[in-house]
TIKOL-879327 format. One record per residue: x, z, y of N, C-alpha, C in turn; residue in three letters. Coordinates in steps of 0.001 Angstrom, whole numbers, plus 500000, padded with zeros to 6 digits. Layout:
// residues N
+--------+--------+--------+--------+--------+--------+--------+--------+--------+---------+
|     nX |     nZ |     nY |    caX |    caZ |    caY |     cX |     cZ |     cY | residuo |
+--------+--------+--------+--------+--------+--------+--------+--------+--------+---------+
|      X |      Z |      Y |      X |      Z |      Y |      X |      Z |      Y |     ALA |
...
+--------+--------+--------+--------+--------+--------+--------+--------+--------+---------+
// end
This chain:
// residues 199
+--------+--------+--------+--------+--------+--------+--------+--------+--------+---------+
|     nX |     nZ |     nY |    caX |    caZ |    caY |     cX |     cZ |     cY | residuo |
+--------+--------+--------+--------+--------+--------+--------+--------+--------+---------+
| 419502 | 428000 | 320503 | 419269 | 427003 | 320410 | 417649 | 426535 | 321167 |     UNK |
| 418370 | 425282 | 321497 | 416775 | 424508 | 321859 | 415811 | 424191 | 321456 |     UNK |
| 414529 | 424378 | 321123 | 413566 | 424029 | 320790 | 413512 | 422669 | 319504 |     UNK |
| 414554 | 421614 | 320582 | 414889 | 420221 | 320050 | 415663 | 420788 | 318498 |     UNK |
| 416488 | 421057 | 318596 | 417554 | 421387 | 317411 | 416080 | 421824 | 316607 |     UNK |
| 415598 | 423375 | 316391 | 414842 | 423458 | 315663 | 413784 | 422479 | 314782 |     UNK |
| 413569 | 421886 | 315950 | 412756 | 420733 | 315199 | 413530 | 420153 | 314385 |     UNK |
| 414762 | 419590 | 314951 | 415238 | 419021 | 314181 | 415896 | 419178 | 312888 |     UNK |
| 415646 | 420138 | 312561 | 416304 | 420905 | 311176 | 415073 | 421084 | 310528 |     UNK |
| 413940 | 421385 | 311115 | 412651 | 421155 | 310262 | 412475 | 419894 | 309763 |     UNK |
| 412295 | 418394 | 310590 | 412379 | 417259 | 310142 | 413265 | 416903 | 309104 |     UNK |
| 414304 | 417681 | 309286 | 415688 | 417132 | 308200 | 415475 | 417776 | 307086 |     UNK |
| 414620 | 419077 | 307075 | 414643 | 419628 | 306104 | 413400 | 418992 | 305455 |     UNK |
| 412600 | 418517 | 306014 | 411069 | 418006 | 305540 | 411562 | 416554 | 304702 |     UNK |
| 413052 | 415679 | 305389 | 413103 | 414399 | 304951 | 414003 | 414833 | 303639 |     UNK |
| 414647 | 415864 | 303654 | 415482 | 416414 | 302494 | 414648 | 416293 | 301225 |     UNK |
| 413729 | 417268 | 301605 | 412663 | 417682 | 300336 | 411782 | 415836 | 299739 |     UNK |
| 411822 | 415100 | 300435 | 410863 | 414018 | 300306 | 411968 | 413076 | 299495 |     UNK |
| 413477 | 413221 | 300313 | 414495 | 412454 | 299330 | 414749 | 412966 | 297957 |     UNK |
| 415096 | 414202 | 297835 | 415564 | 414382 | 296214 | 414340 | 414618 | 295476 |     UNK |
| 412954 | 414666 | 296231 | 412353 | 414202 | 295131 | 411479 | 412796 | 294529 |     UNK |
| 411799 | 411990 | 295730 | 412077 | 410426 | 295102 | 413562 | 410260 | 294345 |     UNK |
| 414473 | 410756 | 294279 | 415181 | 410802 | 293775 | 415273 | 411494 | 292192 |     UNK |
| 414753 | 412818 | 292077 | 414322 | 412963 | 290789 | 413354 | 412042 | 290009 |     UNK |
| 412250 | 411795 | 290708 | 411575 | 410964 | 289704 | 412238 | 409011 | 289544 |     UNK |
| 413206 | 408899 | 290501 | 413723 | 408104 | 289966 | 414967 | 407824 | 288808 |     UNK |
| 415472 | 408986 | 288993 | 415940 | 409404 | 287797 | 415484 | 409731 | 286507 |     UNK |
| 414163 | 409957 | 286752 | 413200 | 410082 | 284836 | 413555 | 408933 | 284142 |     UNK |
| 413667 | 407579 | 285456 | 413800 | 406276 | 284670 | 414723 | 405481 | 284689 |     UNK |
| 415510 | 405993 | 285496 | 417265 | 404993 | 285995 | 418265 | 405679 | 285857 |     UNK |
| 419066 | 404899 | 285919 | 419401 | 403686 | 284945 | 418644 | 403729 | 283665 |     UNK |
| 417955 | 402621 | 283228 | 417340 | 402613 | 281818 | 418383 | 402882 | 280638 |     UNK |
| 419790 | 402130 | 280865 | 420853 | 401885 | 279899 | 421892 | 402922 | 280352 |     UNK |
| 422808 | 403533 | 279485 | 423803 | 404543 | 279767 | 425161 | 403637 | 280608 |     UNK |
| 425419 | 404475 | 281963 | 426329 | 403583 | 282650 | 427235 | 404520 | 282985 |     UNK |
| 428333 | 404063 | 283484 | 429741 | 404848 | 283828 | 429830 | 405295 | 285471 |     UNK |
| 429497 | 406469 | 285908 | 429785 | 406477 | 287639 | 430659 | 407859 | 287647 |     UNK |
| 431743 | 407251 | 288594 | 432764 | 408265 | 288453 | 433470 | 408882 | 287437 |     UNK |
| 433708 | 408099 | 286043 | 434053 | 408605 | 284820 | 432911 | 409343 | 283943 |     UNK |
| 431587 | 409928 | 284844 | 430606 | 410493 | 283491 | 429796 | 408918 | 283346 |     UNK |
| 429329 | 409602 | 281869 | 428027 | 408477 | 281565 | 426745 | 408885 | 282021 |     UNK |
| 426049 | 408272 | 283184 | 424707 | 408534 | 283643 | 423592 | 407746 | 283061 |     UNK |
| 422249 | 408284 | 282309 | 421147 | 407665 | 282325 | 419976 | 408106 | 282563 |     UNK |
| 419085 | 407438 | 282354 | 417645 | 408279 | 282831 | 416974 | 409209 | 282012 |     UNK |
| 416624 | 410732 | 282431 | 416294 | 411187 | 281438 | 415376 | 410788 | 280410 |     UNK |
| 414247 | 410130 | 280724 | 413092 | 409311 | 279719 | 413651 | 408015 | 278785 |     UNK |
| 414868 | 407670 | 279221 | 415245 | 406164 | 278335 | 416674 | 406845 | 277283 |     UNK |
| 416791 | 408202 | 277975 | 417875 | 408704 | 277008 | 417295 | 409329 | 276188 |     UNK |
| 416182 | 409927 | 276333 | 415701 | 410996 | 275014 | 414219 | 410443 | 274656 |     UNK |
| 414178 | 409251 | 274755 | 412867 | 408443 | 274659 | 412287 | 408828 | 273027 |     UNK |
| 413376 | 408749 | 272204 | 413443 | 409167 | 271006 | 412813 | 410493 | 270110 |     UNK |
| 413421 | 410986 | 270775 | 412858 | 412706 | 270695 | 412143 | 413046 | 271252 |     UNK |
| 411534 | 412335 | 272295 | 410463 | 412808 | 273363 | 408639 | 412220 | 271744 |     UNK |
| 409677 | 411310 | 271694 | 408656 | 409874 | 271031 | 407804 | 411105 | 269361 |     UNK |
| 409254 | 411643 | 269023 | 409188 | 412313 | 267735 | 408371 | 413701 | 268132 |     UNK |
| 408567 | 414454 | 268941 | 408037 | 415430 | 269058 | 406648 | 415248 | 269544 |     UNK |
| 406321 | 414807 | 270041 | 404963 | 414068 | 270729 | 404207 | 413901 | 269099 |     UNK |
| 404719 | 412632 | 268340 | 404116 | 412627 | 267354 | 403573 | 413464 | 266552 |     UNK |
| 404830 | 414493 | 266515 | 404136 | 415647 | 265807 | 403265 | 416432 | 266195 |     UNK |
| 403348 | 416842 | 267256 | 402001 | 417720 | 268002 | 400739 | 416656 | 268033 |     UNK |
| 401127 | 415300 | 268336 | 399470 | 415063 | 268150 | 399213 | 414646 | 267030 |     UNK |
| 399634 | 414989 | 265736 | 399515 | 414890 | 264509 | 398954 | 416299 | 263885 |     UNK |
| 399449 | 417099 | 264538 | 399002 | 418378 | 263963 | 398008 | 419294 | 264561 |     UNK |
| 397978 | 418824 | 266165 | 397068 | 419022 | 266721 | 395850 | 418716 | 267598 |     UNK |
| 396098 | 417397 | 267367 | 395281 | 416430 | 268110 | 394400 | 415951 | 266951 |     UNK |
| 395101 | 414940 | 266189 | 394556 | 413889 | 265394 | 394736 | 414373 | 263932 |     UNK |
| 394611 | 415811 | 263340 | 394787 | 416128 | 262295 | 393743 | 415115 | 261174 |     UNK |
| 394198 | 414883 | 259856 | 393055 | 414514 | 259029 | 392059 | 415081 | 258731 |     UNK |
| 392752 | 416456 | 258606 | 391322 | 417459 | 258070 | 390223 | 417364 | 259169 |     UNK |
| 390303 | 417289 | 260380 | 389772 | 416998 | 261590 | 388742 | 416449 | 261564 |     UNK |
| 389626 | 414725 | 261219 | 388963 | 413653 | 261039 | 387921 | 413759 | 259888 |     UNK |
| 388528 | 413958 | 259146 | 387431 | 413943 | 257681 | 386053 | 415076 | 258171 |     UNK |
| 386601 | 415892 | 258847 | 385430 | 416816 | 259307 | 384195 | 416104 | 259813 |     UNK |
| 384562 | 415071 | 260847 | 384160 | 414182 | 261475 | 383347 | 413137 | 261208 |     UNK |
| 383900 | 412671 | 260038 | 383271 | 411660 | 259625 | 382865 | 412300 | 258401 |     UNK |
| 382270 | 412883 | 257289 | 381661 | 413294 | 256852 | 380403 | 414506 | 257326 |     UNK |
| 380268 | 414565 | 258563 | 379516 | 414961 | 259066 | 377921 | 414625 | 258719 |     UNK |
| 377190 | 415370 | 257913 | 375883 | 414665 | 257498 | 375663 | 414171 | 259176 |     UNK |
| 375559 | 414268 | 260253 | 374886 | 414328 | 260649 | 375123 | 412605 | 261632 |     UNK |
| 376419 | 412128 | 261462 | 376677 | 410675 | 261131 | 375753 | 409930 | 260194 |     UNK |
| 375250 | 410226 | 258891 | 375085 | 409416 | 257933 | 373099 | 409202 | 258630 |     UNK |
| 372758 | 410612 | 259705 | 371512 | 410265 | 260404 | 371345 | 409313 | 261555 |     UNK |
| 372135 | 409404 | 262139 | 372699 | 408287 | 263185 | 372793 | 406798 | 262424 |     UNK |
| 373350 | 407116 | 261238 | 373039 | 405325 | 260988 | 372330 | 404951 | 260126 |     UNK |
| 371388 | 406136 | 259969 | 370110 | 405901 | 258679 | 369247 | 404658 | 259203 |     UNK |
| 369091 | 404768 | 260580 | 367596 | 403391 | 261042 | 368501 | 401722 | 260159 |     UNK |
| 369579 | 402558 | 260521 | 370785 | 400588 | 260217 | 370311 | 400483 | 259010 |     UNK |
| 371049 | 401224 | 257988 | 370974 | 401436 | 256498 | 369370 | 400979 | 255872 |     UNK |
| 368481 | 401574 | 256836 | 367398 | 401687 | 256027 | 366630 | 400493 | 256342 |     UNK |
| 367046 | 399436 | 257312 | 366799 | 398138 | 257856 | 367395 | 397196 | 256881 |     UNK |
| 368867 | 397438 | 256448 | 369179 | 396360 | 255751 | 368723 | 396543 | 254605 |     UNK |
| 368566 | 397662 | 253969 | 368449 | 397452 | 252535 | 366768 | 397231 | 252456 |     UNK |
| 366046 | 397324 | 253571 | 364688 | 397148 | 253346 | 364737 | 395478 | 253553 |     UNK |
| 365666 | 394674 | 254598 | 365676 | 393086 | 254556 | 366405 | 392665 | 252860 |     UNK |
| 367357 | 393344 | 252291 | 367831 | 392898 | 251117 | 366705 | 392954 | 249880 |     UNK |
| 365873 | 393756 | 250251 | 364600 | 393851 | 248918 | 363489 | 393067 | 249160 |     UNK |
| 363353 | 392755 | 250516 | 362333 | 391878 | 250711 | 362607 | 390664 | 250688 |     UNK |
| 364112 | 390026 | 250705 | 364424 | 388600 | 251157 | 365286 | 388323 | 250788 |     UNK |
| 366564 | 389333 | 250236 | 367603 | 388411 | 249066 | 367926 | 388376 | 247500 |     UNK |
| 366740 | 389700 | 247758 | 366222 | 389560 | 246142 | 365520 | 388511 | 245311 |     UNK |
| 364907 | 388102 | 246187 | 364383 | 386708 | 245617 | 365463 | 385530 | 245367 |     UNK |
| 366783 | 385492 | 246310 | 367705 | 384776 | 245492 | 368608 | 385475 | 244692 |     UNK |
| 368239 | 386743 | 244361 | 369110 | 387564 | 243032 | 368642 | 387295 | 241940 |     UNK |
| 366999 | 387859 | 242081 | 366571 | 388050 | 241076 | 365025 | 387198 | 241148 |     UNK |
| 364559 | 386225 | 241401 | 363677 | 385686 | 241634 | 362081 | 385857 | 241080 |     UNK |
| 362434 | 386262 | 239603 | 361507 | 386759 | 238707 | 361245 | 388259 | 239180 |     UNK |
| 361755 | 388771 | 238852 | 362018 | 390327 | 239273 | 361235 | 390491 | 240754 |     UNK |
| 361511 | 389933 | 241955 | 360770 | 390101 | 242923 | 359450 | 389839 | 242976 |     UNK |
| 359165 | 389170 | 242271 | 357491 | 388401 | 242126 | 356737 | 390356 | 241982 |     UNK |
| 357470 | 391019 | 241121 | 356569 | 391891 | 240876 | 356824 | 393179 | 241515 |     UNK |
| 357710 | 393037 | 243039 | 357563 | 394187 | 243476 | 357153 | 393886 | 244808 |     UNK |
| 356110 | 394894 | 245491 | 355425 | 395404 | 246304 | 355765 | 395935 | 247366 |     UNK |
| 355488 | 396025 | 248549 | 355459 | 397268 | 249810 | 355613 | 398247 | 248910 |     UNK |
| 355018 | 398971 | 248100 | 354925 | 400322 | 247803 | 356475 | 400273 | 247369 |     UNK |
| 356313 | 399684 | 245760 | 357859 | 399760 | 245263 | 359087 | 400220 | 245891 |     UNK |
| 358347 | 398575 | 247103 | 359895 | 398723 | 248038 | 360254 | 399697 | 248711 |     UNK |
| 359341 | 401013 | 249132 | 359059 | 401658 | 250030 | 359819 | 402801 | 249254 |     UNK |
| 359661 | 402868 | 248271 | 359792 | 403779 | 246929 | 361616 | 403795 | 246690 |     UNK |
| 361909 | 402336 | 246465 | 363406 | 401879 | 246372 | 364281 | 402692 | 247349 |     UNK |
| 363554 | 402196 | 248178 | 364575 | 401990 | 249644 | 364578 | 403951 | 249630 |     UNK |
| 363515 | 404326 | 249565 | 363729 | 405896 | 249728 | 364427 | 406349 | 248650 |     UNK |
| 364480 | 406298 | 247741 | 365732 | 406176 | 246326 | 366776 | 406027 | 246819 |     UNK |
| 367326 | 404294 | 247280 | 369088 | 404376 | 247799 | 369039 | 405477 | 248892 |     UNK |
| 368190 | 405956 | 249537 | 368439 | 406491 | 250632 | 369195 | 407972 | 250601 |     UNK |
| 368180 | 408099 | 249231 | 368195 | 409670 | 249042 | 369902 | 410051 | 247748 |     UNK |
| 370255 | 408534 | 247638 | 371232 | 408804 | 247446 | 372310 | 408653 | 247662 |     UNK |
| 372422 | 407933 | 249109 | 373606 | 407462 | 249980 | 373649 | 409042 | 250609 |     UNK |
| 372603 | 409835 | 250550 | 372963 | 410988 | 251602 | 373897 | 411969 | 250810 |     UNK |
| 373863 | 411672 | 249116 | 374941 | 412753 | 248324 | 376447 | 411657 | 248029 |     UNK |
| 376092 | 410455 | 248126 | 376931 | 409546 | 247457 | 377647 | 409401 | 249256 |     UNK |
| 377475 | 409246 | 250249 | 378738 | 409189 | 251689 | 379713 | 410435 | 251968 |     UNK |
| 379083 | 411599 | 251480 | 380425 | 412601 | 252105 | 381668 | 412260 | 251417 |     UNK |
| 381168 | 412276 | 249981 | 382098 | 412031 | 248782 | 382996 | 410793 | 248615 |     UNK |
| 382154 | 409985 | 248975 | 382708 | 408453 | 249639 | 383839 | 408522 | 250689 |     UNK |
| 383481 | 409099 | 251676 | 384428 | 409453 | 252849 | 385360 | 410557 | 252526 |     UNK |
| 385189 | 411539 | 252048 | 386625 | 412081 | 251789 | 387737 | 411676 | 250648 |     UNK |
| 386586 | 410572 | 249957 | 388009 | 409970 | 248942 | 388614 | 409010 | 249927 |     UNK |
| 387861 | 408192 | 250610 | 388655 | 407666 | 251779 | 389474 | 407980 | 252636 |     UNK |
| 389310 | 409340 | 252852 | 389896 | 409895 | 254164 | 391334 | 409950 | 253014 |     UNK |
| 391518 | 410474 | 252166 | 392371 | 410960 | 251095 | 393174 | 409612 | 250887 |     UNK |
| 392287 | 408741 | 250216 | 393806 | 407421 | 250558 | 394022 | 407026 | 251228 |     UNK |
| 392993 | 407035 | 252555 | 394217 | 406753 | 253956 | 395253 | 407492 | 254977 |     UNK |
| 395046 | 408994 | 254163 | 396085 | 409668 | 254347 | 397134 | 409453 | 254124 |     UNK |
| 397066 | 409106 | 252527 | 398560 | 408845 | 251292 | 399338 | 407186 | 252262 |     UNK |
| 398343 | 406446 | 252531 | 398534 | 405088 | 253212 | 399237 | 405338 | 254696 |     UNK |
| 398439 | 405984 | 255518 | 399029 | 405530 | 256601 | 399804 | 407215 | 257561 |     UNK |
| 400348 | 407253 | 257730 | 401608 | 408037 | 258444 | 401340 | 408445 | 259470 |     UNK |
| 400092 | 409266 | 260289 | 399906 | 409012 | 261410 | 400935 | 409607 | 262315 |     UNK |
| 401526 | 410331 | 262281 | 402767 | 411227 | 263091 | 403833 | 409794 | 263342 |     UNK |
| 404350 | 409074 | 262049 | 405421 | 407961 | 262389 | 404566 | 406839 | 263186 |     UNK |
| 403432 | 406873 | 262927 | 402789 | 405755 | 263951 | 402885 | 406179 | 265272 |     UNK |
| 402337 | 406972 | 265709 | 402951 | 407526 | 267197 | 404010 | 407623 | 267393 |     UNK |
| 404893 | 408093 | 266421 | 406319 | 408101 | 267164 | 406682 | 406671 | 267163 |     UNK |
| 406648 | 405811 | 266616 | 406791 | 404385 | 266712 | 406108 | 404207 | 268178 |     UNK |
| 405004 | 404235 | 268318 | 404641 | 403818 | 269553 | 405235 | 404050 | 270786 |     UNK |
| 405464 | 405420 | 270373 | 405357 | 405823 | 271896 | 407101 | 405387 | 272178 |     UNK |
| 408014 | 405940 | 271369 | 409172 | 405004 | 270808 | 409822 | 403811 | 271789 |     UNK |
| 408800 | 402973 | 271065 | 408689 | 401340 | 271368 | 407624 | 401094 | 273055 |     UNK |
| 407643 | 402245 | 273582 | 406327 | 401791 | 274475 | 407187 | 401673 | 275471 |     UNK |
| 407312 | 400536 | 276420 | 407979 | 399718 | 277411 | 408282 | 401343 | 278480 |     UNK |
| 409034 | 401599 | 279094 | 409118 | 402483 | 280367 | 408771 | 402240 | 281906 |     UNK |
| 408819 | 400473 | 282145 | 408609 | 400070 | 283040 | 406911 | 400477 | 283033 |     UNK |
| 406788 | 399929 | 282230 | 404661 | 400647 | 282278 | 404724 | 401696 | 283011 |     UNK |
| 405126 | 402915 | 281948 | 405431 | 403757 | 282253 | 405336 | 404199 | 283777 |     UNK |
| 407112 | 404002 | 284331 | 407193 | 404362 | 285656 | 405705 | 404181 | 286308 |     UNK |
| 405174 | 402557 | 286451 | 404765 | 401695 | 287270 | 403225 | 403026 | 287294 |     UNK |
| 403013 | 403388 | 286133 | 401503 | 404408 | 285711 | 401993 | 405717 | 286598 |     UNK |
| 402677 | 406435 | 286727 | 403262 | 407260 | 287242 | 403504 | 407087 | 288809 |     UNK |
| 403754 | 406368 | 289131 | 403703 | 405949 | 290671 | 402605 | 405354 | 290669 |     UNK |
| 401680 | 404997 | 290663 | 400445 | 404277 | 291072 | 399679 | 405659 | 291165 |     UNK |
| 399973 | 406387 | 290458 | 398582 | 407452 | 290196 | 399367 | 408779 | 290825 |     UNK |
| 400612 | 408847 | 290738 | 401094 | 409871 | 291678 | 402199 | 410149 | 292740 |     UNK |
| 402229 | 408606 | 292871 | 403842 | 408530 | 294108 | 403026 | 409324 | 295073 |     UNK |
| 401595 | 409192 | 295601 | 401844 | 410131 | 296935 | 401950 | 411157 | 296925 |     UNK |
| 401600 | 411924 | 295825 | 401503 | 413979 | 295503 | 402758 | 413788 | 295620 |     UNK |
| 403499 | 413404 | 294720 | 405054 | 413275 | 294711 | 405911 | 413555 | 296158 |     UNK |
| 405719 | 412672 | 297011 | 405802 | 412579 | 298357 | 405192 | 414181 | 299202 |     UNK |
| 403938 | 413859 | 299037 | 404006 | 414762 | 299642 | 404401 | 416141 | 299466 |     UNK |
| 404529 | 416563 | 298389 | 404943 | 418024 | 297848 | 406589 | 417790 | 298023 |     UNK |
| 407301 | 416694 | 297792 | 408679 | 416876 | 299124 | 408341 | 417028 | 300265 |     UNK |
| 407928 | 416312 | 300861 | 407484 | 416597 | 302544 | 407318 | 417767 | 302632 |     UNK |
| 406573 | 418875 | 302173 | 405547 | 420160 | 302304 | 406738 | 420839 | 301794 |     UNK |
| 407599 | 420593 | 300917 | 408465 | 421712 | 300175 | 409772 | 421695 | 301272 |     UNK |
| 409985 | 420580 | 301468 | 411018 | 420432 | 302820 | 410582 | 420596 | 304345 |     UNK |
| 409183 | 421210 | 304451 | 408525 | 421578 | 305551 | 408859 | 423125 | 305763 |     UNK |
| 408653 | 423228 | 304321 | 408522 | 425208 | 304187 | 409938 | 425479 | 304629 |     UNK |
| 411088 | 424915 | 303991 | 412577 | 425361 | 303878 | 412603 | 425180 | 304943 |     UNK |
| 412756 | 424444 | 305988 | 412783 | 423990 | 307260 | 412510 | 425286 | 307913 |     UNK |
| 411029 | 425462 | 308130 | 410920 | 426579 | 308881 | 411483 | 427717 | 308463 |     UNK |
| 411344 | 427990 | 307453 | 411954 | 429375 | 306511 | 413615 | 429602 | 307757 |     UNK |
| 414180 | 428605 | 307988 | 415703 | 428637 | 308563 | 415603 | 428391 | 309357 |     UNK |
| 414708 | 427832 | 310732 | 414400 | 427941 | 311848 | 413750 | 429595 | 311939 |     UNK |
| 413578 | 429883 | 311060 | 413255 | 431877 | 311338 | 413812 | 432620 | 311242 |     UNK |
| 415113 | 432197 | 310212 | 416146 | 433161 | 309981 | 416951 | 432931 | 311057 |     UNK |
| 417336 | 431429 | 311694 | 418281 | 431371 | 313242 | 417534 | 432365 | 314111 |     UNK |
| 416211 | 432213 | 314346 | 415215 | 433040 | 315937 | 415676 | 434075 | 315532 |     UNK |
| 415652 | 434789 | 314243 | 416041 | 436272 | 313767 | 417392 | 436528 | 314004 |     UNK |
| 418238 | 435614 | 313873 | 419714 | 435919 | 314074 | 420388 | 435751 | 315512 |     UNK |
| 419826 | 434841 | 315857 | 420154 | 434720 | 317246 | 419674 | 436385 | 318406 |     UNK |
+--------+--------+--------+--------+--------+--------+--------+--------+--------+---------+
// end
């Protein structure tokens, strides 16, 4: 066989690799609705299985990534209160120096800087012991009211596949095309090598 024949084989397999990859990506999303083709019902893999995929992802995310225990540990961590301490202290200070006059005008006349600082320190100490308990109780109530798994499942099940297709095309189109062409080239070169050995 002439070298042009070998080149045609390599180019054809490269094109076939690109084309089959392109078809495979299209078949992920299309057809969106079930359609009859030659008596067979055909539908894109994601549109057909979106509810099941949503259910599995919801279960995995709820158990592995967003468990209430992990969120509770993060929220009740004493370091979080330390980060908020300057804001809380400023708020308490503002209340004792300014707002207390409006609420208890007579009482505020007897409170000086020393008393304000003592009250502020007492409030902050009380808050340090109260904060984890409040957050733990809040998380318990939130867990009763909020079903994370269901929320994630519903969001994924309702997510427009057009948007997902656009994201995948935008991020990975070139990589998929390159993968298809490279695979086709490799197959073509192997075919040519086998033909050369056989002849």
